[in-house]
Structure formats: structure tokens, C-alpha cells
C-alpha positions as CSV (number, residue, x, y, z in Angstrom):
1,M,246.5,61.9,96.1
2,V,242.8,61.1,96.0
3,E,240.6,63.4,98.1
4,S,238.3,60.8,99.5
5,A,238.5,57.2,100.5
6,V,237.9,54.7,97.7
7,R,236.7,51.3,98.8
8,L,238.7,48.3,97.5
9,S,236.9,45.2,96.2
10,M,237.8,42.2,94.0
11,L,236.3,40.4,91.0
12,D,237.6,36.9,90.4
13,R,236.7,35.0,87.2
14,S,237.9,31.5,88.3
15,R,240.5,31.4,85.5
16,T,241.7,28.0,84.5
17,R,245.4,27.3,84.1
18,V,247.4,25.0,81.9
19,G,248.6,22.0,83.9
20,H,245.7,22.2,86.4
21,P,242.3,20.5,86.2
22,E,239.5,23.0,85.5
23,A,237.9,22.2,88.9
24,A,241.1,23.6,90.6
25,A,240.1,27.1,89.4
26,L,237.1,27.0,91.8
27,T,239.3,26.0,94.7
28,H,241.7,28.8,93.8
29,T,238.8,31.3,93.9
30,I,237.9,30.2,97.4
31,E,241.5,30.5,98.6
32,R,241.7,33.9,97.0
33,A,238.5,35.1,98.7
34,V,239.8,33.9,102.1
35,A,243.0,35.9,101.5
36,A,241.0,39.0,100.3
37,E,239.0,39.0,103.5
38,Q,242.2,38.8,105.6
39,L,243.6,41.7,103.6
40,G,240.6,43.9,104.2
41,Y,238.9,43.9,100.8
42,H,235.3,45.2,101.0
43,R,233.7,42.9,98.5
44,F,234.6,39.7,96.6
45,W,232.6,39.1,93.4
46,V,232.5,36.2,91.0
47,A,231.6,36.1,87.3
48,E,229.3,34.3,85.0
49,H,230.6,32.9,81.7
50,H,229.2,29.9,79.8
51,A,231.2,27.3,77.9
52,V,234.4,29.2,78.0
53,P,237.6,27.0,78.4
54,G,239.5,29.7,80.3
55,I,236.8,30.3,82.9
56,A,235.3,27.8,85.3
57,S,232.7,30.1,86.8
58,G,229.3,29.5,85.1
59,S,227.0,29.8,88.1
60,P,227.7,32.6,90.5
61,P,225.1,31.5,93.1
62,V,226.6,28.1,93.5
63,L,230.1,29.5,93.9
64,L,228.9,32.2,96.3
65,G,227.4,29.5,98.5
66,A,230.9,27.9,98.8
67,L,232.6,31.3,99.4
68,G,230.2,32.1,102.2
69,A,231.0,28.9,104.0
70,H,234.7,29.7,103.9
71,T,234.5,33.4,104.9
72,S,232.8,35.4,107.6
73,T,232.8,39.2,107.0
74,I,233.6,40.1,103.4
75,R,230.7,41.0,101.2
76,L,230.0,38.4,98.4
77,G,228.4,39.0,95.1
78,S,228.0,38.6,91.4
79,G,229.9,40.5,88.8
80,G,227.6,39.7,87.5
81,V,224.5,37.6,86.9
82,M,223.8,37.9,83.1
83,L,220.0,38.5,83.4
84,P,219.2,37.6,79.8
85,H,220.2,34.0,80.7
86,H,217.7,33.7,83.5
87,Q,214.1,34.1,84.7
88,P,214.0,37.0,87.3
89,L,212.1,34.9,89.8
90,V,214.8,32.2,89.8
91,V,217.5,34.8,90.3
92,A,215.5,36.3,93.2
93,E,215.1,32.9,94.9
94,Q,218.8,32.1,94.5
95,F,220.0,35.4,96.1
96,L,217.4,35.3,98.8
97,M,218.6,31.9,99.8
98,L,222.2,33.2,99.8
99,D,221.2,36.2,101.9
100,A,219.4,33.9,104.3
101,L,222.5,31.8,104.7
102,Y,224.9,34.8,104.9
103,P,222.7,37.7,106.2
104,G,223.8,41.2,105.2
105,R,226.8,40.0,103.0
106,I,225.2,39.4,99.6
107,D,225.4,41.7,96.6
108,L,223.6,41.3,93.3
109,G,225.4,42.7,90.3
110,L,223.5,42.4,87.0
111,G,224.7,42.4,83.4
112,R,223.2,41.9,80.0
113,T,226.0,40.2,78.0
114,L,224.8,37.4,75.8
115,G,226.8,34.2,75.0
116,F,230.1,34.9,73.2
117,T,229.6,32.5,70.3
118,A,226.6,31.4,68.2
119,P,226.7,27.8,69.6
120,V,226.7,29.1,73.2
121,R,223.8,31.5,72.4
122,R,221.8,28.6,70.9
123,A,222.5,26.5,74.0
124,L,221.2,29.4,76.1
125,R,218.1,29.7,73.9
126,Q,219.3,33.2,72.8
127,D,219.5,35.1,69.6
128,L,221.2,38.4,68.8
129,D,217.9,39.6,67.4
130,D,216.0,38.9,70.7
131,P,214.3,42.0,72.1
132,D,216.3,43.8,74.9
133,T,214.2,43.3,78.1
134,F,217.1,44.1,80.5
135,A,215.3,47.1,82.1
136,E,212.0,45.3,82.5
137,D,213.8,42.2,83.9
138,I,215.6,44.3,86.5
139,G,212.4,45.9,87.6
140,E,210.7,42.5,87.9
141,L,213.6,41.0,89.8
142,R,213.6,44.0,92.2
143,D,209.9,43.5,92.9
144,Y,210.5,39.9,93.8
145,L,213.3,40.8,96.1
146,D,211.2,43.6,97.7
147,H,208.1,41.4,98.1
148,T,206.0,43.7,96.0
149,A,205.3,41.3,93.1
150,A,202.2,39.2,92.6
151,V,204.4,36.1,93.4
152,T,206.3,36.0,96.7
153,A,209.9,34.8,96.2
154,R,211.2,32.9,99.2
155,P,212.8,32.8,101.7
156,A,211.7,36.4,102.5
157,A,214.5,38.7,103.5
158,A,214.4,41.1,106.4
159,H,216.3,43.7,104.4
160,R,217.1,44.7,100.8
161,I,219.8,43.0,98.9
162,P,222.0,45.6,97.2
163,M,221.7,45.6,93.4
164,F,224.3,47.0,90.9
165,V,224.2,47.6,87.2
166,L,227.3,46.5,85.2
167,A,227.2,49.0,82.5
168,T,228.5,50.5,79.2
169,G,226.9,53.6,77.7
170,R,223.2,52.4,77.8
171,G,223.6,50.7,81.1
172,V,224.9,53.9,82.8
173,A,221.7,55.7,81.9
174,L,219.6,52.8,83.0
175,A,221.3,52.7,86.4
176,A,220.5,56.4,86.8
177,E,216.8,55.9,85.9
178,L,216.4,52.9,88.3
179,G,218.4,54.6,91.1
180,L,221.0,51.9,91.3
181,P,224.8,52.0,91.8
182,V,226.7,51.5,88.5
183,V,229.9,49.5,87.8
184,V,231.8,50.7,84.7
185,G,234.9,49.0,83.2
186,G,236.6,47.9,80.0
187,P,236.7,50.1,76.9
188,V,234.3,52.6,78.4
189,L,237.0,53.7,80.9
190,D,239.1,54.9,77.9
191,S,236.2,56.4,76.0
192,P,236.3,60.2,75.5
193,R,232.6,60.1,76.5
194,L,233.3,58.7,80.0
195,D,233.1,62.1,81.7
196,E,229.9,62.9,79.9
197,L,228.4,59.5,80.8
198,L,229.2,59.8,84.5
199,R,228.1,63.4,84.7
200,A,224.8,62.4,83.1
201,Y,224.5,59.5,85.6
202,R,224.9,61.7,88.6
203,K,222.6,64.5,87.2
204,D,219.8,62.1,86.2
205,F,220.0,59.8,89.1
206,R,216.7,59.1,90.7
207,P,216.9,58.1,94.4
208,S,215.5,54.7,95.2
209,S,214.9,52.4,98.1
210,R,218.3,50.9,97.4
211,A,220.4,54.0,96.9
212,T,219.6,57.6,97.9
213,E,222.7,58.9,96.0
214,P,224.6,57.9,92.9
215,S,227.5,55.6,93.3
216,V,230.2,54.7,90.8
217,T,232.5,51.7,90.9
218,I,235.3,51.4,88.4
219,S,236.4,47.9,87.4
220,V,240.1,47.8,86.5
221,D,242.6,45.1,85.6
222,V,245.3,45.7,88.2
223,L,248.6,43.8,88.8
224,V,251.3,45.0,91.2
225,A,254.9,43.7,91.4
226,D,258.2,45.1,92.6
227,T,259.0,46.7,89.2
228,D,257.0,47.7,86.1
229,A,258.8,45.1,84.1
230,E,257.9,42.3,86.5
231,A,254.2,43.4,86.6
232,A,254.1,43.4,82.8
233,E,255.3,39.8,82.8
234,L,252.5,38.9,85.2
235,A,250.0,40.6,82.9
236,L,251.2,38.7,79.9
237,P,249.2,35.4,80.3
238,E,245.9,37.2,80.3
239,A,247.0,39.5,77.4
240,W,248.1,36.4,75.5
241,A,244.9,34.6,76.1
242,M,242.9,37.6,74.9
243,A,245.0,38.0,71.8
244,R,244.8,34.3,70.9
245,S,241.1,34.3,71.4
246,R,240.8,36.9,68.6
247,Q,242.7,34.6,66.4
248,T,241.2,31.2,67.3
249,G,237.7,32.2,68.6
250,E,238.4,30.4,71.9
251,F,239.4,32.1,75.2
252,G,241.8,29.6,76.7
253,P,243.4,28.8,80.0
254,L,246.3,30.9,81.4
255,E,249.7,29.7,80.3
256,P,253.1,30.1,82.0
257,V,255.1,33.1,80.8
258,A,258.0,31.0,79.7
259,A,255.7,28.9,77.5
260,I,254.2,32.0,75.9
261,R,257.6,33.5,75.2
262,S,258.7,30.2,73.5
263,Q,255.9,30.3,71.0
264,T,255.9,32.0,67.6
265,W,254.2,35.4,67.7
266,T,252.6,36.9,64.6
267,N,252.8,40.6,64.2
268,Q,249.0,40.8,64.7
269,V,249.2,38.8,67.9
270,R,252.1,41.0,69.2
271,E,250.1,44.1,68.5
272,R,247.1,42.8,70.3
273,V,249.2,41.7,73.3
274,E,250.8,45.1,73.5
275,A,247.4,46.9,73.2
276,H,246.1,44.7,76.1
277,L,249.1,45.4,78.2
278,A,248.7,49.2,77.6
279,R,245.1,49.0,79.0
280,T,246.2,47.1,82.1
281,T,247.1,48.9,85.3
282,A,250.3,46.9,85.9
283,G,253.4,48.2,87.5
284,S,255.3,48.9,90.7
285,P,253.4,50.2,93.7
286,D,254.3,53.8,92.8
287,T,253.2,53.3,89.2
288,V,249.9,51.7,90.2
289,R,249.3,54.3,92.8
290,R,249.6,57.1,90.3
291,R,247.3,55.4,87.8
292,I,244.6,54.7,90.5
293,D,244.9,58.3,91.6
294,R,244.3,59.5,88.1
295,L,241.3,57.2,87.6
296,A,239.8,58.2,90.9
297,E,240.2,61.9,90.1
298,T,238.8,61.5,86.6
299,T,235.8,59.4,87.6
300,G,235.1,60.4,91.1
301,A,234.7,56.7,91.9
302,D,233.5,55.5,95.2
303,E,234.9,52.0,94.8
304,L,237.6,50.2,92.9
305,L,236.7,46.7,91.7
306,A,240.0,45.1,90.9
307,F,240.0,42.1,88.5
308,T,243.2,40.5,87.6
309,S,244.5,37.1,86.5
310,T,248.0,35.6,86.0
311,Y,249.4,32.1,85.8
312,D,251.6,32.4,88.9
313,R,249.2,32.1,91.8
314,D,251.7,33.1,94.4
315,A,252.5,36.3,92.4
316,Q,248.8,36.9,92.1
317,L,248.2,36.7,95.8
318,A,251.2,38.9,96.4
319,S,249.8,41.4,94.0
320,D,246.4,41.4,95.8
321,A,248.3,42.1,99.1
322,A,250.3,44.9,97.5
323,L,247.2,46.5,96.1
324,A,245.5,46.4,99.5
325,Q,248.6,48.1,100.9
326,I,248.5,50.8,98.2
327,M,244.8,51.5,98.9
328,T,245.3,51.6,102.6
329,T,248.0,54.2,102.1
330,E,245.7,56.1,99.8
331,I,242.9,56.1,102.4
332,M,245.2,57.1,105.2
333,T,246.7,59.9,103.2
334,A,243.3,61.1,102.1
335,R,242.1,61.4,105.7
336,V,245.1,63.4,106.9
């Protein structure tokens, strides 16, 4: 078992579903946040993706405003705001407004991902050859939030809004330099350099006004069902969408499992689906518990940010509840 309590949080990407209007994905996100609060999740974060058919969340601040109106205690944040898309002053104003409306509940996760396709990048006035100003933009944004910039962003906050860096290799080092918590996920969790990256983050961490000690959150695709086979079926719609996007260039809505099974699978698509499923933490409660234990021990994580999507919303909500139960058991056991 893990030796210390690991907080449990959730990232929801407002996945669209075949047979539902795209706007329903936002209502589903709100319903999921309400359930997550009741289940005891620590945070609920939303994503930023532009012009992606499978994701309805393009503006975290707007969605967070709605989430705040439907919840009362759970922390709300961005996973994350893609800073290259925005002026730091505008981001500061948006999150200061959110914090004024929902004091002490707002987090600001920051990423650097550009638009996925060339047309989207052009629409966002971006180019792959643009200089990387992520570090400078974070510093400027922090100054606006802390009222130390030449321009005062309003409304002024009475306390500091927590900031997080969503990171790969370079981002981990930047988080240490800036003294900010780091969120790691995706391929970096399977990298042989993961231990080296996290050791360097903890060694090089410079305490700041936002964090006196290093803090690591691991972002993991988690689905829980009664059996491993049932959990793999729940993970299939996301795996299928990812595999198809590699083939078509378009990340589409989630499809029902039966519809996916009835389609013709090329060998390449099958291999990509299987590879995605292998990276997903999907299984029975015992299977998921073992995998989370292993990840917690490997990374020394302080927090688990679970992101998961499946077509069956009832099964998704049941998975969220099962994961909360697993983590409660972990925490209780760790404290014995």
C-alpha cells in the first residue's frame, strides 16, 4: 500500500458523444462535477481544446463559471489554460473574476500546447516556428495575479490563486525553477527518464510565494468496473477515437462499444487501440488499486488527477465512485 495519503482529483474534457448534441457535453461536465463533489474529490479541472469535434471545452474560464454556480466546496480549475493562445493579462483578469465569485476555490493550471492542426494554429494566430515564451508568460501572469506588475489586473484578490505547470520534460524543469507544483501525465509517465525528471524537480525546486515545497500530481487515465474485461470495454471508445484520429486527422466523438465492434478494423488501427488500452489504468478495483499503488510508489505523487472518458455515462459515473472508494481505502490504510 502507499505510505502517505494521495489526494484524488478529476480532469474532465467535455467529450462529445455520437447521438448527443455537442452542447450536451457541457451539461454532462456540470453533472459530473456535482457528483465528484459529493464523492469527495479534491479538485475538478476542465480542459482547453480548440476546434476538436470530440471535445466541447474550448474556454475553461466560461465553463468554470458554470461549475462554480452548481457546486459549493470542490476546488475548480484549468487543466489547463494553454498560455500560448492568450495574453497573460486577460488570463489574470478571467481567473481573478472567478476567484472573486468563488473565493478560495479556483486553481490555474497552465500548459503550452499549440493547436493540433495547421488550420487551427492559423486561426489562433500561431506558427510552429514562433518563439517559446512560456516561461516569460507565466512570470508575467504571476505578476498580474500578485499585483506586482505595472498594470493592476482586477478585481484584486485577497489571496494568491494557486498555479500549476502541466509538464513534459522541459516543463518539469521550469516548474522547479519557478517554484510551482507540477502535473505530469501521458507518455512521460512511461518514460525511463521519469525518475530522473522528478528527482531533478525536487532537488532543483526553488521555494516561492505559491509553494514552499515541491508537489507532484500525476495525471492518469483511470476506469474502474467489476472486472478487468468490463473496464477494458469502457476504455474502448476513447482508445478507438485516438486510433482513428491517427488515421483520419480528426479526433471524433465517443462511439458506443457495439458500434465500434461492428466496424472493420485494420491491423494498424487494432495495434493502436491495443497500445492505448495498455497505457490505460482500467480494471477491477483490485487491479486499479495495484496500479495506483505502483505509480504512487514510483513517483512519490502527492495527488492523482484522474481523467477518463467512456460513451456510457452511467458507467463513467460508477467508475468515478469506485475510484473514490479505492482512494478512500488507500488513505485509510496508509494512516493505520
